[in-house]
VMD Tcl script that draws the C-alpha trace (Angstrom):
set ca {
  {58.96 61.66 98.09}
  {56.13 60.29 95.83}
  {53.07 59.50 96.82}
  {53.51 56.19 95.40}
  {56.16 55.07 97.62}
  {55.28 56.27 101.33}
  {57.96 57.35 103.69}
  {58.05 53.85 105.76}
  {59.73 52.23 102.77}
  {62.04 55.01 101.43}
  {65.20 53.46 100.34}
  {64.26 49.71 102.16}
  {65.85 47.12 99.53}
  {69.45 48.30 98.19}
  {70.15 46.98 94.74}
  {72.61 43.94 95.07}
  {72.11 42.88 91.59}
  {75.43 41.82 91.14}
  {75.61 39.18 94.04}
  {74.38 35.74 94.08}
  {71.60 34.35 93.22}
  {71.41 37.15 90.72}
  {74.90 37.56 89.82}
  {74.03 40.32 87.14}
  {77.06 41.36 84.97}
  {78.37 44.56 86.42}
  {77.57 46.63 83.15}
  {73.80 45.48 83.19}
  {73.66 46.07 86.62}
  {74.99 50.16 86.24}
  {71.92 50.15 83.12}
  {69.51 48.27 85.74}
  {70.16 50.84 88.64}
  {70.19 53.73 86.68}
  {66.56 52.51 85.24}
  {65.47 51.88 88.91}
  {66.73 55.67 90.42}
  {64.67 57.52 87.54}
  {61.65 54.82 87.97}
  {57.82 55.71 89.65}
  {59.38 53.67 92.73}
  {62.79 55.07 92.83}
  {62.10 56.16 96.48}
  {62.49 52.22 97.52}
  {65.62 51.87 96.03}
  {68.99 52.38 98.11}
  {72.61 52.08 96.25}
  {73.58 49.53 93.89}
  {75.80 47.71 96.11}
  {79.30 46.80 94.47}
  {81.95 44.39 96.03}
  {85.27 45.93 96.74}
  {87.39 43.94 94.96}
  {85.49 44.08 91.61}
  {86.13 48.11 92.06}
  {89.21 47.78 93.40}
  {90.15 46.11 89.78}
  {88.31 48.96 87.97}
  {85.78 47.22 86.79}
  {83.51 50.26 87.25}
  {85.90 52.67 85.34}
  {83.81 53.55 82.04}
  {80.45 51.96 82.71}
  {79.29 55.53 84.38}
  {79.59 58.85 83.73}
  {81.34 61.44 86.28}
  {78.69 63.96 85.67}
  {75.92 61.94 86.56}
  {76.13 61.48 90.75}
  {76.58 57.93 90.58}
  {76.09 56.53 94.25}
  {77.56 53.10 95.72}
  {77.50 50.76 98.68}
  {80.79 49.26 99.13}
  {80.88 45.76 100.02}
  {83.88 44.87 101.53}
  {85.13 40.90 100.18}
  {88.77 42.17 100.05}
  {89.27 42.94 104.14}
  {88.90 46.26 106.09}
  {92.68 46.74 105.53}
  {91.65 46.65 101.50}
  {88.66 49.04 101.63}
  {90.38 52.62 101.28}
  {92.47 51.12 98.30}
  {89.17 50.48 96.92}
  {87.34 53.55 97.83}
  {90.03 55.78 96.14}
  {88.57 53.97 92.60}
  {85.55 55.98 92.90}
  {86.34 59.78 93.05}
  {88.32 59.65 89.45}
  {84.85 58.35 87.92}
  {82.81 61.02 90.27}
  {81.06 58.16 92.12}
  {79.99 58.64 96.05}
  {80.68 55.70 98.56}
  {76.76 56.07 100.00}
  {78.34 53.06 102.87}
  {80.70 50.69 103.20}
  {79.74 47.31 104.76}
  {82.22 44.75 106.00}
  {82.14 41.38 108.00}
  {84.04 41.57 111.20}
  {84.41 38.14 111.95}
  {83.60 34.56 110.90}
  {80.61 32.55 112.85}
  {82.06 31.57 115.94}
  {84.93 34.33 115.86}
  {85.60 36.76 118.33}
  {84.28 40.11 116.41}
  {86.09 42.42 118.60}
  {89.57 42.57 117.10}
  {87.99 42.68 113.32}
  {85.42 45.29 115.05}
  {87.81 48.11 116.60}
  {89.57 47.92 113.07}
  {86.59 48.73 111.08}
  {85.57 51.06 113.71}
  {89.18 52.60 113.20}
  {88.58 53.20 109.61}
  {85.41 54.73 110.12}
  {86.96 57.57 112.21}
  {89.33 58.36 108.75}
  {86.38 57.95 105.77}
  {84.96 61.32 106.61}
  {81.19 60.86 107.24}
  {80.70 57.84 105.05}
  {78.18 55.04 107.06}
  {79.73 52.02 107.76}
  {77.74 48.81 108.72}
  {79.94 46.15 110.61}
  {78.64 42.64 109.80}
  {78.54 40.77 113.04}
  {78.00 37.27 112.94}
  {75.04 35.85 115.43}
  {76.83 33.99 117.37}
  {79.86 34.47 119.92}
  {80.76 37.77 121.03}
  {77.65 39.40 119.80}
  {76.35 41.50 122.52}
  {79.83 42.62 123.27}
  {79.86 43.79 119.89}
  {76.44 45.64 119.91}
  {77.91 47.33 122.89}
  {81.18 48.53 121.57}
  {79.12 49.54 118.04}
  {76.67 51.34 120.35}
  {79.69 53.36 122.28}
  {81.25 54.12 118.40}
  {77.81 55.73 117.66}
  {77.34 57.50 120.70}
  {80.66 59.10 120.38}
  {79.59 60.26 116.89}
  {80.92 57.88 114.50}
  {78.34 56.83 111.53}
  {78.31 53.09 112.16}
  {75.55 50.49 112.36}
  {75.02 46.71 112.54}
  {74.83 43.87 109.64}
  {72.98 40.71 109.91}
  {72.52 37.73 107.95}
  {69.21 35.95 107.63}
  {69.84 33.12 105.05}
  {72.47 31.57 103.46}
  {73.00 28.06 101.97}
  {72.81 26.23 105.04}
  {69.66 25.86 107.82}
  {72.33 27.27 110.35}
  {72.44 30.83 108.82}
  {68.70 31.24 109.35}
  {67.93 32.79 112.60}
  {64.78 31.39 114.46}
  {62.13 34.30 115.11}
  {63.20 34.08 118.76}
  {66.62 34.67 117.78}
  {66.35 37.04 115.40}
  {63.45 39.55 117.54}
  {66.10 39.07 120.49}
  {68.45 41.14 118.14}
  {66.32 43.32 117.27}
  {65.58 44.43 120.52}
  {68.85 44.26 121.49}
  {69.49 46.89 119.15}
  {66.42 48.92 120.06}
  {67.98 49.03 123.81}
  {70.93 50.35 122.67}
  {69.54 52.50 119.87}
  {71.56 51.12 117.33}
  {70.54 51.14 113.89}
  {70.82 47.70 111.42}
  {70.78 46.24 108.51}
  {70.09 42.81 107.22}
  {71.18 40.70 104.24}
  {70.39 37.19 102.56}
  {66.91 35.14 102.75}
  {64.77 38.21 102.37}
  {62.94 37.03 99.59}
  {59.44 38.05 99.88}
  {57.26 39.84 102.10}
  {56.25 37.17 104.35}
  {57.79 34.38 106.29}
  {57.70 31.28 103.65}
  {59.23 27.72 102.83}
  {61.43 27.66 99.71}
  {60.05 24.52 98.46}
  {63.55 23.71 96.62}
  {65.58 23.83 99.83}
  {63.03 23.29 102.62}
  {63.98 26.15 104.47}
  {61.92 28.63 106.21}
  {62.62 32.28 105.03}
  {62.28 35.53 107.19}
  {59.90 38.03 105.61}
  {60.47 41.24 104.97}
  {57.34 42.63 105.79}
  {57.36 40.70 109.09}
  {60.77 42.33 110.09}
  {59.05 45.54 109.38}
  {56.02 44.88 111.50}
  {58.73 43.12 114.15}
  {60.68 46.44 114.20}
  {58.06 48.89 114.57}
  {56.33 46.83 117.24}
  {60.14 46.93 119.10}
  {60.42 50.37 118.54}
  {57.23 50.68 120.59}
  {58.33 49.10 123.42}
  {57.30 45.64 122.95}
  {59.99 42.34 123.91}
  {61.39 39.70 122.37}
  {58.10 37.41 122.50}
  {55.74 40.21 121.24}
  {58.51 40.66 118.01}
  {58.63 36.89 117.86}
  {55.47 36.54 116.74}
  {55.19 38.78 114.00}
  {58.50 37.31 112.90}
  {56.77 34.23 112.88}
  {53.50 35.12 111.43}
  {52.31 33.92 107.63}
  {49.18 35.72 107.80}
  {50.00 39.19 106.17}
  {47.02 40.69 107.30}
  {47.96 41.63 111.03}
  {51.67 42.88 109.30}
  {50.31 45.04 106.58}
  {47.77 46.51 109.13}
  {50.71 47.73 111.12}
  {53.17 48.78 108.23}
  {50.15 50.62 106.88}
  {49.26 52.26 110.09}
  {53.04 53.74 110.03}
  {53.31 54.41 106.48}
  {54.12 58.13 106.61}
  {56.32 57.66 109.16}
  {60.31 57.57 109.40}
  {61.32 53.81 109.16}
  {62.81 53.17 112.84}
  {66.01 50.98 113.68}
  {66.08 49.40 110.54}
  {68.12 50.50 107.36}
  {67.02 48.08 104.97}
  {68.51 45.26 103.04}
  {70.08 44.38 100.09}
  {68.18 42.26 97.56}
  {69.43 40.95 94.16}
  {66.19 41.80 92.41}
  {64.01 45.47 92.83}
  {61.01 44.12 91.05}
  {60.32 40.88 93.67}
  {60.04 43.11 96.59}
  {58.16 46.02 94.85}
  {55.67 42.84 93.14}
  {55.22 42.01 96.56}
  {54.62 45.60 98.29}
  {52.27 46.33 95.52}
  {50.25 42.90 95.72}
  {49.65 43.35 99.74}
  {48.34 47.52 99.06}
  {51.45 48.84 100.51}
  {53.07 50.56 97.66}
  {50.58 52.22 95.22}
  {51.89 50.56 91.84}
  {52.76 53.78 89.95}
  {49.00 55.33 90.12}
  {49.38 58.48 92.25}
  {46.57 58.47 95.05}
}
mol new
graphics top color blue
foreach p $ca { graphics top sphere $p radius 0.5 }
foreach p [lrange $ca 0 end-1] q [lrange $ca 1 end] { graphics top cylinder $p $q radius 0.2 }
display resetview
């Protein structure tokens, strides 16, 4: 671990460059990801996230050297049943799937059947981490119970939630997100987030009018939850717009492993990195 990127932020940001709003070409994303993985801030960066549909179409072939040990996260936009087919394209190119993520239901649908299918797939993947994207609606707590049971049985599963999107209802309130974080804490269930975490601190987007969660808010809230804080206190941290108490909490835990929260996908690596440097949580390339 480098001295520039504290242990608390290790692997916090997965590289989602090919997904909106960045929508980078796959060839450009691969080149940029190599640069991230060799930069001074490499410890901050997780795997390059790729749609299963693109991998199954052979779009990654020829872009990587089988000897370089390239690692990706596979995002299941093809449905759970087609994920093994997409995964079969990786080995010939020497690419490793670090994780697989897939939605198990649409909003308002029962997540149970889709989750059962994904858990069954996990049993056949031989240790690849699988993140089940669960809507923050009907059947959520039952799905978390099922995931916790699968994890207790030894399967490398975790939850994934959306914290934003193209409509206001896709942004959970601080109380809703706090309840989810505490529910995962109570079940000892790691979770990942995606969408909407564009800046470190909670803010309102002047173009859309949507209020976005801040990723440092989420970090501070998760640290508090791991220490036993309940929903109101966790929600208060998620609601905060003053960075000082959030940064102080994060800084106090900078040398510890991040609890519960696996991280999140971002179409930009430079934006969260810049925010962390600006807040004094990452050293900006200079050794301490």
